[in-house]
Gaussian input, Z-matrix of N, CA and C with variables (Angstrom, degrees):
# hf/3-21g

backbone

0 1
 N
 C     1     B1
 C     2     B2     1     A1
 N     3     B3     2     A2     1     D1
 C     4     B4     3     A3     2     D2
 C     5     B5     4     A4     3     D3
 N     6     B6     5     A5     4     D4
 C     7     B7     6     A6     5     D5
 C     8     B8     7     A7     6     D6
 N     9     B9     8     A8     7     D7
 C    10    B10     9     A9     8     D8
 C    11    B11    10    A10     9     D9
 N    12    B12    11    A11    10    D10
 C    13    B13    12    A12    11    D11
 C    14    B14    13    A13    12    D12
 N    15    B15    14    A14    13    D13
 C    16    B16    15    A15    14    D14
 C    17    B17    16    A16    15    D15
 N    18    B18    17    A17    16    D16
 C    19    B19    18    A18    17    D17
 C    20    B20    19    A19    18    D18
 N    21    B21    20    A20    19    D19
 C    22    B22    21    A21    20    D20
 C    23    B23    22    A22    21    D21
 N    24    B24    23    A23    22    D22
 C    25    B25    24    A24    23    D23
 C    26    B26    25    A25    24    D24
 N    27    B27    26    A26    25    D25
 C    28    B28    27    A27    26    D26
 C    29    B29    28    A28    27    D27
 N    30    B30    29    A29    28    D28
 C    31    B31    30    A30    29    D29
 C    32    B32    31    A31    30    D30
 N    33    B33    32    A32    31    D31
 C    34    B34    33    A33    32    D32
 C    35    B35    34    A34    33    D33
 N    36    B36    35    A35    34    D34
 C    37    B37    36    A36    35    D35
 C    38    B38    37    A37    36    D36
 N    39    B39    38    A38    37    D37
 C    40    B40    39    A39    38    D38
 C    41    B41    40    A40    39    D39
 N    42    B42    41    A41    40    D40
 C    43    B43    42    A42    41    D41
 C    44    B44    43    A43    42    D42
 N    45    B45    44    A44    43    D43
 C    46    B46    45    A45    44    D44
 C    47    B47    46    A46    45    D45
 N    48    B48    47    A47    46    D46
 C    49    B49    48    A48    47    D47
 C    50    B50    49    A49    48    D48
 N    51    B51    50    A50    49    D49
 C    52    B52    51    A51    50    D50
 C    53    B53    52    A52    51    D51
 N    54    B54    53    A53    52    D52
 C    55    B55    54    A54    53    D53
 C    56    B56    55    A55    54    D54
 N    57    B57    56    A56    55    D55
 C    58    B58    57    A57    56    D56
 C    59    B59    58    A58    57    D57
 N    60    B60    59    A59    58    D58
 C    61    B61    60    A60    59    D59
 C    62    B62    61    A61    60    D60
 N    63    B63    62    A62    61    D61
 C    64    B64    63    A63    62    D62
 C    65    B65    64    A64    63    D63
 N    66    B66    65    A65    64    D64
 C    67    B67    66    A66    65    D65
 C    68    B68    67    A67    66    D66
 N    69    B69    68    A68    67    D67
 C    70    B70    69    A69    68    D68
 C    71    B71    70    A70    69    D69
 N    72    B72    71    A71    70    D70
 C    73    B73    72    A72    71    D71
 C    74    B74    73    A73    72    D72
 N    75    B75    74    A74    73    D73
 C    76    B76    75    A75    74    D74
 C    77    B77    76    A76    75    D75
 N    78    B78    77    A77    76    D76
 C    79    B79    78    A78    77    D77
 C    80    B80    79    A79    78    D78
 N    81    B81    80    A80    79    D79
 C    82    B82    81    A81    80    D80
 C    83    B83    82    A82    81    D81
 N    84    B84    83    A83    82    D82
 C    85    B85    84    A84    83    D83
 C    86    B86    85    A85    84    D84
 N    87    B87    86    A86    85    D85
 C    88    B88    87    A87    86    D86
 C    89    B89    88    A88    87    D87
 N    90    B90    89    A89    88    D88
 C    91    B91    90    A90    89    D89
 C    92    B92    91    A91    90    D90
 N    93    B93    92    A92    91    D91
 C    94    B94    93    A93    92    D92
 C    95    B95    94    A94    93    D93
 N    96    B96    95    A95    94    D94
 C    97    B97    96    A96    95    D95
 C    98    B98    97    A97    96    D96
 N    99    B99    98    A98    97    D97
 C   100   B100    99    A99    98    D98
 C   101   B101   100   A100    99    D99
 N   102   B102   101   A101   100   D100
 C   103   B103   102   A102   101   D101
 C   104   B104   103   A103   102   D102
 N   105   B105   104   A104   103   D103
 C   106   B106   105   A105   104   D104
 C   107   B107   106   A106   105   D105
 N   108   B108   107   A107   106   D106
 C   109   B109   108   A108   107   D107
 C   110   B110   109   A109   108   D108
 N   111   B111   110   A110   109   D109
 C   112   B112   111   A111   110   D110
 C   113   B113   112   A112   111   D111
 N   114   B114   113   A113   112   D112
 C   115   B115   114   A114   113   D113
 C   116   B116   115   A115   114   D114
 N   117   B117   116   A116   115   D115
 C   118   B118   117   A117   116   D116
 C   119   B119   118   A118   117   D117
 N   120   B120   119   A119   118   D118
 C   121   B121   120   A120   119   D119
 C   122   B122   121   A121   120   D120
 N   123   B123   122   A122   121   D121
 C   124   B124   123   A123   122   D122
 C   125   B125   124   A124   123   D123
 N   126   B126   125   A125   124   D124
 C   127   B127   126   A126   125   D125
 C   128   B128   127   A127   126   D126
 N   129   B129   128   A128   127   D127
 C   130   B130   129   A129   128   D128
 C   131   B131   130   A130   129   D129
 N   132   B132   131   A131   130   D130
 C   133   B133   132   A132   131   D131
 C   134   B134   133   A133   132   D132
 N   135   B135   134   A134   133   D133
 C   136   B136   135   A135   134   D134
 C   137   B137   136   A136   135   D135
 N   138   B138   137   A137   136   D136
 C   139   B139   138   A138   137   D137
 C   140   B140   139   A139   138   D138
 N   141   B141   140   A140   139   D139
 C   142   B142   141   A141   140   D140
 C   143   B143   142   A142   141   D141
 N   144   B144   143   A143   142   D142
 C   145   B145   144   A144   143   D143
 C   146   B146   145   A145   144   D144
 N   147   B147   146   A146   145   D145
 C   148   B148   147   A147   146   D146
 C   149   B149   148   A148   147   D147
 N   150   B150   149   A149   148   D148
 C   151   B151   150   A150   149   D149
 C   152   B152   151   A151   150   D150
 N   153   B153   152   A152   151   D151
 C   154   B154   153   A153   152   D152
 C   155   B155   154   A154   153   D153
 N   156   B156   155   A155   154   D154
 C   157   B157   156   A156   155   D155
 C   158   B158   157   A157   156   D156
 N   159   B159   158   A158   157   D157
 C   160   B160   159   A159   158   D158
 C   161   B161   160   A160   159   D159
 N   162   B162   161   A161   160   D160
 C   163   B163   162   A162   161   D161
 C   164   B164   163   A163   162   D162
 N   165   B165   164   A164   163   D163
 C   166   B166   165   A165   164   D164
 C   167   B167   166   A166   165   D165
 N   168   B168   167   A167   166   D166
 C   169   B169   168   A168   167   D167
 C   170   B170   169   A169   168   D168
 N   171   B171   170   A170   169   D169
 C   172   B172   171   A171   170   D170
 C   173   B173   172   A172   171   D171
 N   174   B174   173   A173   172   D172
 C   175   B175   174   A174   173   D173
 C   176   B176   175   A175   174   D174
 N   177   B177   176   A176   175   D175
 C   178   B178   177   A177   176   D176
 C   179   B179   178   A178   177   D177
 N   180   B180   179   A179   178   D178
 C   181   B181   180   A180   179   D179
 C   182   B182   181   A181   180   D180
 N   183   B183   182   A182   181   D181
 C   184   B184   183   A183   182   D182
 C   185   B185   184   A184   183   D183
 N   186   B186   185   A185   184   D184
 C   187   B187   186   A186   185   D185
 C   188   B188   187   A187   186   D186
 N   189   B189   188   A188   187   D187
 C   190   B190   189   A189   188   D188
 C   191   B191   190   A190   189   D189
 N   192   B192   191   A191   190   D190
 C   193   B193   192   A192   191   D191
 C   194   B194   193   A193   192   D192
 N   195   B195   194   A194   193   D193
 C   196   B196   195   A195   194   D194
 C   197   B197   196   A196   195   D195
 N   198   B198   197   A197   196   D196
 C   199   B199   198   A198   197   D197
 C   200   B200   199   A199   198   D198
 N   201   B201   200   A200   199   D199
 C   202   B202   201   A201   200   D200
 C   203   B203   202   A202   201   D201
 N   204   B204   203   A203   202   D202
 C   205   B205   204   A204   203   D203
 C   206   B206   205   A205   204   D204
 N   207   B207   206   A206   205   D205
 C   208   B208   207   A207   206   D206
 C   209   B209   208   A208   207   D207
 N   210   B210   209   A209   208   D208
 C   211   B211   210   A210   209   D209
 C   212   B212   211   A211   210   D210
 N   213   B213   212   A212   211   D211
 C   214   B214   213   A213   212   D212
 C   215   B215   214   A214   213   D213
 N   216   B216   215   A215   214   D214
 C   217   B217   216   A216   215   D215
 C   218   B218   217   A217   216   D216
 N   219   B219   218   A218   217   D217
 C   220   B220   219   A219   218   D218
 C   221   B221   220   A220   219   D219
 N   222   B222   221   A221   220   D220
 C   223   B223   222   A222   221   D221
 C   224   B224   223   A223   222   D222
 N   225   B225   224   A224   223   D223
 C   226   B226   225   A225   224   D224
 C   227   B227   226   A226   225   D225
 N   228   B228   227   A227   226   D226
 C   229   B229   228   A228   227   D227
 C   230   B230   229   A229   228   D228
 N   231   B231   230   A230   229   D229
 C   232   B232   231   A231   230   D230
 C   233   B233   232   A232   231   D231
 N   234   B234   233   A233   232   D232
 C   235   B235   234   A234   233   D233
 C   236   B236   235   A235   234   D234
 N   237   B237   236   A236   235   D235
 C   238   B238   237   A237   236   D236
 C   239   B239   238   A238   237   D237
 N   240   B240   239   A239   238   D238
 C   241   B241   240   A240   239   D239
 C   242   B242   241   A241   240   D240
 N   243   B243   242   A242   241   D241
 C   244   B244   243   A243   242   D242
 C   245   B245   244   A244   243   D243
 N   246   B246   245   A245   244   D244
 C   247   B247   246   A246   245   D245
 C   248   B248   247   A247   246   D246
 N   249   B249   248   A248   247   D247
 C   250   B250   249   A249   248   D248
 C   251   B251   250   A250   249   D249
 N   252   B252   251   A251   250   D250
 C   253   B253   252   A252   251   D251
 C   254   B254   253   A253   252   D252
 N   255   B255   254   A254   253   D253
 C   256   B256   255   A255   254   D254
 C   257   B257   256   A256   255   D255
 N   258   B258   257   A257   256   D256
 C   259   B259   258   A258   257   D257
 C   260   B260   259   A259   258   D258
 N   261   B261   260   A260   259   D259
 C   262   B262   261   A261   260   D260
 C   263   B263   262   A262   261   D261
 N   264   B264   263   A263   262   D262
 C   265   B265   264   A264   263   D263
 C   266   B266   265   A265   264   D264
 N   267   B267   266   A266   265   D265
 C   268   B268   267   A267   266   D266
 C   269   B269   268   A268   267   D267
 N   270   B270   269   A269   268   D268
 C   271   B271   270   A270   269   D269
 C   272   B272   271   A271   270   D270
 N   273   B273   272   A272   271   D271
 C   274   B274   273   A273   272   D272
 C   275   B275   274   A274   273   D273
 N   276   B276   275   A275   274   D274
 C   277   B277   276   A276   275   D275
 C   278   B278   277   A277   276   D276
 N   279   B279   278   A278   277   D277
 C   280   B280   279   A279   278   D278
 C   281   B281   280   A280   279   D279
 N   282   B282   281   A281   280   D280
 C   283   B283   282   A282   281   D281
 C   284   B284   283   A283   282   D282
 N   285   B285   284   A284   283   D283
 C   286   B286   285   A285   284   D284
 C   287   B287   286   A286   285   D285
 N   288   B288   287   A287   286   D286
 C   289   B289   288   A288   287   D287
 C   290   B290   289   A289   288   D288
 N   291   B291   290   A290   289   D289
 C   292   B292   291   A291   290   D290
 C   293   B293   292   A292   291   D291
 N   294   B294   293   A293   292   D292
 C   295   B295   294   A294   293   D293
 C   296   B296   295   A295   294   D294
 N   297   B297   296   A296   295   D295
 C   298   B298   297   A297   296   D296
 C   299   B299   298   A298   297   D297
 N   300   B300   299   A299   298   D298
 C   301   B301   300   A300   299   D299
 C   302   B302   301   A301   300   D300
 N   303   B303   302   A302   301   D301
 C   304   B304   303   A303   302   D302
 C   305   B305   304   A304   303   D303
 N   306   B306   305   A305   304   D304
 C   307   B307   306   A306   305   D305
 C   308   B308   307   A307   306   D306
 N   309   B309   308   A308   307   D307
 C   310   B310   309   A309   308   D308
 C   311   B311   310   A310   309   D309
 N   312   B312   311   A311   310   D310
 C   313   B313   312   A312   311   D311
 C   314   B314   313   A313   312   D312
 N   315   B315   314   A314   313   D313
 C   316   B316   315   A315   314   D314
 C   317   B317   316   A316   315   D315
 N   318   B318   317   A317   316   D316
 C   319   B319   318   A318   317   D317
 C   320   B320   319   A319   318   D318
 N   321   B321   320   A320   319   D319
 C   322   B322   321   A321   320   D320
 C   323   B323   322   A322   321   D321
 N   324   B324   323   A323   322   D322
 C   325   B325   324   A324   323   D323
 C   326   B326   325   A325   324   D324
 N   327   B327   326   A326   325   D325
 C   328   B328   327   A327   326   D326
 C   329   B329   328   A328   327   D327
 N   330   B330   329   A329   328   D328
 C   331   B331   330   A330   329   D329
 C   332   B332   331   A331   330   D330

   B1=1.4334
   B2=1.5539
   B3=1.2918
   B4=1.4603
   B5=1.5726
   B6=1.3113
   B7=1.4526
   B8=1.5372
   B9=1.3830
   B10=1.4489
   B11=1.5268
   B12=1.3141
   B13=1.4062
   B14=1.5225
   B15=1.3670
   B16=1.4401
   B17=1.5389
   B18=1.3328
   B19=1.4302
   B20=1.5187
   B21=1.3365
   B22=1.4741
   B23=1.5562
   B24=1.3061
   B25=1.4792
   B26=1.5161
   B27=1.3585
   B28=1.4507
   B29=1.5614
   B30=1.3193
   B31=1.4845
   B32=1.5060
   B33=1.3191
   B34=1.4398
   B35=1.4812
   B36=1.3040
   B37=1.4446
   B38=1.4907
   B39=1.3183
   B40=1.4724
   B41=1.4964
   B42=1.3425
   B43=1.5148
   B44=1.5417
   B45=1.2819
   B46=1.4188
   B47=1.5814
   B48=1.3510
   B49=1.5060
   B50=1.4944
   B51=1.3368
   B52=1.4496
   B53=1.5001
   B54=1.3217
   B55=1.4868
   B56=1.4805
   B57=1.3016
   B58=1.5005
   B59=1.5062
   B60=1.3758
   B61=1.4622
   B62=1.5415
   B63=1.3533
   B64=1.4461
   B65=1.5339
   B66=1.3133
   B67=1.4601
   B68=1.5304
   B69=1.3045
   B70=1.4497
   B71=1.5277
   B72=1.3085
   B73=1.4655
   B74=1.5170
   B75=1.3413
   B76=1.4468
   B77=1.5005
   B78=1.3714
   B79=1.4742
   B80=1.5507
   B81=1.3368
   B82=1.4784
   B83=1.5465
   B84=1.2800
   B85=1.4826
   B86=1.5873
   B87=1.3229
   B88=1.4422
   B89=1.5358
   B90=1.3557
   B91=1.4566
   B92=1.5008
   B93=1.3389
   B94=1.4776
   B95=1.5120
   B96=1.3822
   B97=1.4946
   B98=1.4970
   B99=1.4206
   B100=1.4150
   B101=1.5428
   B102=1.2845
   B103=1.4183
   B104=1.5702
   B105=1.2654
   B106=1.4909
   B107=1.5672
   B108=1.2969
   B109=1.4511
   B110=1.5447
   B111=1.3259
   B112=1.4887
   B113=1.5478
   B114=1.2558
   B115=1.5257
   B116=1.5497
   B117=1.3425
   B118=1.4446
   B119=1.5438
   B120=1.3208
   B121=1.4857
   B122=1.4796
   B123=1.3675
   B124=1.4755
   B125=1.5091
   B126=1.3806
   B127=1.4059
   B128=1.5406
   B129=1.3177
   B130=1.4680
   B131=1.5294
   B132=1.3163
   B133=1.4792
   B134=1.4898
   B135=1.3292
   B136=1.4875
   B137=1.6128
   B138=1.3204
   B139=1.4529
   B140=1.5248
   B141=1.3642
   B142=1.4327
   B143=1.5221
   B144=1.3374
   B145=1.4815
   B146=1.5350
   B147=1.3209
   B148=1.4191
   B149=1.5645
   B150=1.2923
   B151=1.4829
   B152=1.5060
   B153=1.3318
   B154=1.4766
   B155=1.5459
   B156=1.3234
   B157=1.5200
   B158=1.5570
   B159=1.3190
   B160=1.4787
   B161=1.4988
   B162=1.3266
   B163=1.4456
   B164=1.5329
   B165=1.3331
   B166=1.4729
   B167=1.5187
   B168=1.3748
   B169=1.4704
   B170=1.5592
   B171=1.3474
   B172=1.4604
   B173=1.5139
   B174=1.3169
   B175=1.4870
   B176=1.4869
   B177=1.3556
   B178=1.4885
   B179=1.4867
   B180=1.3073
   B181=1.5200
   B182=1.5099
   B183=1.2869
   B184=1.4575
   B185=1.5780
   B186=1.3297
   B187=1.5163
   B188=1.5047
   B189=1.3442
   B190=1.4790
   B191=1.5218
   B192=1.3503
   B193=1.4429
   B194=1.5282
   B195=1.3628
   B196=1.4741
   B197=1.4999
   B198=1.3107
   B199=1.4266
   B200=1.5713
   B201=1.2899
   B202=1.4616
   B203=1.5313
   B204=1.3400
   B205=1.4412
   B206=1.5852
   B207=1.3398
   B208=1.4446
   B209=1.5606
   B210=1.3179
   B211=1.4338
   B212=1.5015
   B213=1.3254
   B214=1.4339
   B215=1.5484
   B216=1.2778
   B217=1.4908
   B218=1.4851
   B219=1.3144
   B220=1.4782
   B221=1.4827
   B222=1.3136
   B223=1.4897
   B224=1.5402
   B225=1.2964
   B226=1.4834
   B227=1.5001
   B228=1.3034
   B229=1.4806
   B230=1.4643
   B231=1.3546
   B232=1.4377
   B233=1.5399
   B234=1.3373
   B235=1.4175
   B236=1.4985
   B237=1.3176
   B238=1.4675
   B239=1.5498
   B240=1.3264
   B241=1.4813
   B242=1.5386
   B243=1.2881
   B244=1.4489
   B245=1.5523
   B246=1.3408
   B247=1.4223
   B248=1.5247
   B249=1.3046
   B250=1.4632
   B251=1.5541
   B252=1.2884
   B253=1.4623
   B254=1.5394
   B255=1.3727
   B256=1.4712
   B257=1.5190
   B258=1.3867
   B259=1.4324
   B260=1.5550
   B261=1.3222
   B262=1.4903
   B263=1.5005
   B264=1.3532
   B265=1.4753
   B266=1.4944
   B267=1.2998
   B268=1.4057
   B269=1.5186
   B270=1.3629
   B271=1.4489
   B272=1.5601
   B273=1.3229
   B274=1.4469
   B275=1.5179
   B276=1.3102
   B277=1.4370
   B278=1.5098
   B279=1.3649
   B280=1.4699
   B281=1.5280
   B282=1.3068
   B283=1.4365
   B284=1.5373
   B285=1.3281
   B286=1.4922
   B287=1.5437
   B288=1.2857
   B289=1.4513
   B290=1.4939
   B291=1.3244
   B292=1.4601
   B293=1.5247
   B294=1.3105
   B295=1.4499
   B296=1.4862
   B297=1.3047
   B298=1.4743
   B299=1.5216
   B300=1.2812
   B301=1.4766
   B302=1.5202
   B303=1.3572
   B304=1.4706
   B305=1.5850
   B306=1.3024
   B307=1.4294
   B308=1.5175
   B309=1.2967
   B310=1.4458
   B311=1.5289
   B312=1.3475
   B313=1.4748
   B314=1.5294
   B315=1.3164
   B316=1.4517
   B317=1.5478
   B318=1.3594
   B319=1.4552
   B320=1.5037
   B321=1.2963
   B322=1.4783
   B323=1.5486
   B324=1.2839
   B325=1.4485
   B326=1.5250
   B327=1.3453
   B328=1.4385
   B329=1.5120
   B330=1.3678
   B331=1.4670
   B332=1.5249
   A1=109.47
   A2=115.16
   A3=120.63
   A4=106.24
   A5=114.09
   A6=120.21
   A7=112.63
   A8=114.66
   A9=119.03
   A10=111.49
   A11=115.59
   A12=122.76
   A13=106.49
   A14=116.20
   A15=118.01
   A16=108.44
   A17=116.20
   A18=124.42
   A19=116.60
   A20=116.83
   A21=117.72
   A22=110.22
   A23=113.29
   A24=118.87
   A25=108.13
   A26=112.17
   A27=118.13
   A28=110.18
   A29=114.32
   A30=120.65
   A31=111.70
   A32=120.09
   A33=123.20
   A34=113.65
   A35=118.71
   A36=123.64
   A37=110.73
   A38=117.07
   A39=116.09
   A40=110.48
   A41=114.45
   A42=118.32
   A43=112.37
   A44=119.21
   A45=127.42
   A46=106.81
   A47=116.26
   A48=120.01
   A49=114.77
   A50=112.99
   A51=122.15
   A52=107.57
   A53=116.38
   A54=124.06
   A55=109.52
   A56=116.01
   A57=121.17
   A58=105.36
   A59=114.53
   A60=120.80
   A61=107.75
   A62=114.05
   A63=124.81
   A64=106.66
   A65=114.95
   A66=122.47
   A67=105.38
   A68=119.66
   A69=122.77
   A70=110.03
   A71=116.84
   A72=129.40
   A73=110.91
   A74=113.17
   A75=119.46
   A76=108.54
   A77=118.43
   A78=122.37
   A79=115.22
   A80=116.04
   A81=120.10
   A82=110.09
   A83=117.09
   A84=123.98
   A85=110.98
   A86=115.55
   A87=120.54
   A88=114.50
   A89=117.38
   A90=121.84
   A91=113.04
   A92=117.95
   A93=121.71
   A94=108.01
   A95=113.25
   A96=121.88
   A97=106.81
   A98=116.13
   A99=120.81
   A100=111.00
   A101=118.38
   A102=122.09
   A103=109.01
   A104=114.99
   A105=119.08
   A106=105.98
   A107=113.68
   A108=121.41
   A109=106.48
   A110=118.64
   A111=123.82
   A112=105.50
   A113=116.30
   A114=120.74
   A115=110.89
   A116=112.73
   A117=123.74
   A118=113.52
   A119=116.91
   A120=118.05
   A121=109.26
   A122=114.31
   A123=122.91
   A124=110.61
   A125=117.62
   A126=120.55
   A127=110.00
   A128=116.29
   A129=118.21
   A130=113.87
   A131=114.99
   A132=124.56
   A133=106.54
   A134=113.99
   A135=118.68
   A136=110.20
   A137=116.27
   A138=119.87
   A139=111.13
   A140=115.47
   A141=121.27
   A142=110.90
   A143=114.92
   A144=120.19
   A145=106.91
   A146=117.16
   A147=122.53
   A148=106.90
   A149=113.90
   A150=121.16
   A151=112.97
   A152=116.23
   A153=122.15
   A154=104.58
   A155=116.71
   A156=120.51
   A157=108.93
   A158=111.06
   A159=118.54
   A160=114.14
   A161=121.38
   A162=124.54
   A163=105.49
   A164=119.31
   A165=121.31
   A166=109.42
   A167=113.15
   A168=121.10
   A169=112.31
   A170=116.99
   A171=119.62
   A172=111.63
   A173=116.74
   A174=122.88
   A175=111.60
   A176=115.35
   A177=119.05
   A178=112.65
   A179=116.77
   A180=122.64
   A181=111.32
   A182=119.73
   A183=122.59
   A184=111.53
   A185=113.72
   A186=117.42
   A187=108.99
   A188=111.11
   A189=121.67
   A190=107.89
   A191=115.22
   A192=120.31
   A193=108.41
   A194=118.19
   A195=120.81
   A196=109.11
   A197=118.26
   A198=124.51
   A199=108.55
   A200=115.48
   A201=122.30
   A202=109.19
   A203=116.03
   A204=120.81
   A205=106.70
   A206=114.22
   A207=119.35
   A208=107.04
   A209=116.48
   A210=121.94
   A211=109.16
   A212=117.70
   A213=122.55
   A214=109.11
   A215=113.81
   A216=120.30
   A217=113.26
   A218=117.89
   A219=120.67
   A220=114.02
   A221=115.51
   A222=121.40
   A223=110.82
   A224=118.93
   A225=122.07
   A226=108.26
   A227=115.46
   A228=121.71
   A229=109.90
   A230=116.65
   A231=121.50
   A232=110.96
   A233=116.32
   A234=121.14
   A235=114.08
   A236=121.05
   A237=124.63
   A238=105.68
   A239=114.72
   A240=122.32
   A241=111.49
   A242=117.30
   A243=121.63
   A244=110.23
   A245=115.96
   A246=119.61
   A247=110.97
   A248=115.66
   A249=122.12
   A250=108.47
   A251=115.04
   A252=119.73
   A253=110.66
   A254=114.21
   A255=116.44
   A256=106.93
   A257=114.81
   A258=120.86
   A259=107.14
   A260=116.33
   A261=120.64
   A262=108.74
   A263=123.08
   A264=120.28
   A265=112.79
   A266=121.52
   A267=123.69
   A268=114.06
   A269=114.44
   A270=119.53
   A271=110.33
   A272=114.90
   A273=122.02
   A274=107.28
   A275=117.99
   A276=120.07
   A277=114.65
   A278=116.31
   A279=119.04
   A280=109.70
   A281=118.20
   A282=121.25
   A283=109.96
   A284=113.94
   A285=120.23
   A286=107.85
   A287=116.71
   A288=124.35
   A289=110.60
   A290=117.70
   A291=120.27
   A292=106.52
   A293=117.14
   A294=118.95
   A295=109.99
   A296=116.27
   A297=122.61
   A298=107.74
   A299=117.14
   A300=123.66
   A301=104.35
   A302=117.30
   A303=120.90
   A304=106.01
   A305=113.48
   A306=123.53
   A307=107.99
   A308=117.35
   A309=121.03
   A310=109.91
   A311=114.08
   A312=116.59
   A313=106.57
   A314=117.86
   A315=123.48
   A316=109.26
   A317=112.17
   A318=117.77
   A319=114.19
   A320=118.78
   A321=122.44
   A322=109.09
   A323=116.55
   A324=121.41
   A325=114.35
   A326=117.68
   A327=118.99
   A328=110.49
   A329=113.98
   A330=119.63
   A331=107.82
   D1=130.17
   D2=174.93
   D3=-96.12
   D4=119.64
   D5=-174.53
   D6=-103.04
   D7=-73.91
   D8=-173.46
   D9=-133.38
   D10=155.13
   D11=170.75
   D12=-131.69
   D13=140.06
   D14=-178.73
   D15=-127.68
   D16=148.87
   D17=170.59
   D18=67.32
   D19=35.75
   D20=175.47
   D21=-69.74
   D22=145.26
   D23=178.58
   D24=-117.90
   D25=128.71
   D26=-179.92
   D27=-107.76
   D28=-152.12
   D29=178.71
   D30=-94.52
   D31=29.13
   D32=-176.10
   D33=105.88
   D34=-22.17
   D35=173.99
   D36=-109.03
   D37=152.88
   D38=176.15
   D39=-64.06
   D40=134.98
   D41=-178.08
   D42=-76.41
   D43=168.76
   D44=170.06
   D45=-109.48
   D46=76.98
   D47=-169.62
   D48=-79.32
   D49=149.61
   D50=169.23
   D51=-145.51
   D52=161.09
   D53=-177.97
   D54=-108.60
   D55=136.90
   D56=174.40
   D57=-129.02
   D58=136.65
   D59=-176.76
   D60=-128.64
   D61=150.00
   D62=172.14
   D63=-138.01
   D64=151.92
   D65=167.51
   D66=-98.98
   D67=110.31
   D68=-176.84
   D69=-97.10
   D70=145.02
   D71=1.78
   D72=-76.35
   D73=146.44
   D74=-177.11
   D75=-152.89
   D76=71.76
   D77=-175.18
   D78=-58.23
   D79=-28.67
   D80=-176.91
   D81=-96.41
   D82=-0.93
   D83=178.29
   D84=56.58
   D85=36.46
   D86=178.44
   D87=-76.72
   D88=-15.24
   D89=-177.57
   D90=-98.46
   D91=10.71
   D92=-178.87
   D93=-65.15
   D94=133.62
   D95=172.72
   D96=-137.60
   D97=148.57
   D98=-178.54
   D99=-135.37
   D100=149.33
   D101=171.50
   D102=-90.65
   D103=174.94
   D104=172.82
   D105=-77.51
   D106=159.24
   D107=-178.92
   D108=-77.82
   D109=135.83
   D110=170.26
   D111=-99.13
   D112=127.86
   D113=-173.27
   D114=-86.70
   D115=131.17
   D116=167.82
   D117=50.83
   D118=58.52
   D119=179.57
   D120=-151.08
   D121=147.54
   D122=173.28
   D123=-98.84
   D124=-3.06
   D125=-178.96
   D126=-137.40
   D127=69.87
   D128=-174.01
   D129=-78.26
   D130=156.09
   D131=172.20
   D132=-119.80
   D133=130.95
   D134=-178.81
   D135=-115.21
   D136=-52.69
   D137=-175.18
   D138=50.59
   D139=49.46
   D140=-178.91
   D141=-118.59
   D142=135.56
   D143=177.81
   D144=-85.88
   D145=129.88
   D146=174.17
   D147=-114.40
   D148=97.97
   D149=-165.69
   D150=-90.02
   D151=139.61
   D152=176.75
   D153=-123.90
   D154=89.15
   D155=178.47
   D156=-89.39
   D157=153.67
   D158=169.91
   D159=77.63
   D160=14.87
   D161=179.03
   D162=-105.99
   D163=116.27
   D164=-178.94
   D165=-56.85
   D166=146.23
   D167=-179.20
   D168=-56.76
   D169=-38.30
   D170=179.70
   D171=-65.77
   D172=-33.31
   D173=174.85
   D174=-68.38
   D175=-44.35
   D176=178.57
   D177=-59.11
   D178=-41.73
   D179=-178.81
   D180=-62.28
   D181=-18.31
   D182=-177.79
   D183=-98.50
   D184=7.48
   D185=-173.53
   D186=-116.95
   D187=165.79
   D188=174.53
   D189=-116.09
   D190=132.16
   D191=173.56
   D192=-84.19
   D193=108.71
   D194=179.19
   D195=-94.77
   D196=115.26
   D197=-176.50
   D198=-112.44
   D199=119.23
   D200=-177.95
   D201=-117.75
   D202=137.84
   D203=175.55
   D204=-111.74
   D205=122.29
   D206=-174.88
   D207=-124.77
   D208=156.05
   D209=173.15
   D210=-105.02
   D211=126.12
   D212=177.87
   D213=-70.87
   D214=128.65
   D215=-176.17
   D216=-121.85
   D217=32.84
   D218=177.17
   D219=61.97
   D220=-118.67
   D221=-176.32
   D222=-80.25
   D223=-14.14
   D224=-178.33
   D225=-87.82
   D226=168.59
   D227=173.10
   D228=-65.12
   D229=137.89
   D230=-179.90
   D231=-67.56
   D232=148.34
   D233=-175.36
   D234=-99.10
   D235=126.61
   D236=179.23
   D237=-73.77
   D238=119.66
   D239=176.07
   D240=-91.08
   D241=-28.72
   D242=179.67
   D243=169.13
   D244=164.23
   D245=177.27
   D246=-153.92
   D247=164.54
   D248=179.45
   D249=-146.98
   D250=141.66
   D251=170.55
   D252=-107.11
   D253=131.22
   D254=179.97
   D255=-120.75
   D256=115.85
   D257=-178.91
   D258=-74.87
   D259=116.91
   D260=-173.40
   D261=-71.34
   D262=-23.58
   D263=173.81
   D264=-64.35
   D265=-18.28
   D266=-179.53
   D267=-87.61
   D268=-2.16
   D269=178.47
   D270=-111.25
   D271=154.12
   D272=167.97
   D273=-85.13
   D274=100.76
   D275=-174.55
   D276=-70.78
   D277=-9.25
   D278=175.79
   D279=-83.03
   D280=-12.11
   D281=-176.81
   D282=-115.39
   D283=150.62
   D284=176.99
   D285=-71.96
   D286=137.46
   D287=176.11
   D288=-113.87
   D289=111.80
   D290=-179.00
   D291=-119.00
   D292=132.43
   D293=177.57
   D294=170.46
   D295=176.39
   D296=-178.97
   D297=-98.40
   D298=140.59
   D299=178.80
   D300=-118.72
   D301=130.58
   D302=-179.08
   D303=-79.53
   D304=132.80
   D305=178.05
   D306=-84.76
   D307=137.51
   D308=173.18
   D309=-124.75
   D310=-173.35
   D311=177.18
   D312=-86.65
   D313=175.56
   D314=-178.08
   D315=-51.62
   D316=128.31
   D317=178.32
   D318=85.93
   D319=-3.38
   D320=178.93
   D321=-120.16
   D322=168.60
   D323=173.49
   D324=86.11
   D325=15.64
   D326=178.35
   D327=-74.71
   D328=134.18
   D329=-179.96
   D330=-98.89

């Protein structure tokens, strides 16, 4: 579940952020999930479930959840505000994990 994001930094204007996730590796991008766009905020609240059904637990434990926060820019290319990689083998998937994850730029912020 994607709940809250705090302290996003845009280009001087409040961004229109949304969250996109993938379970990596995913060469065909079949695991892509997205939240709705939150309008004009640096501290959005989503409370959205991004569900991955039908993936065996052993397969999940070999994957990384890549979470990217982007700002919707209309006709222009969307702007990456930050991202984080969460290695699922480092989590107890039978237990709920609640916490804040620091966003980094592309290639950074892996937990």
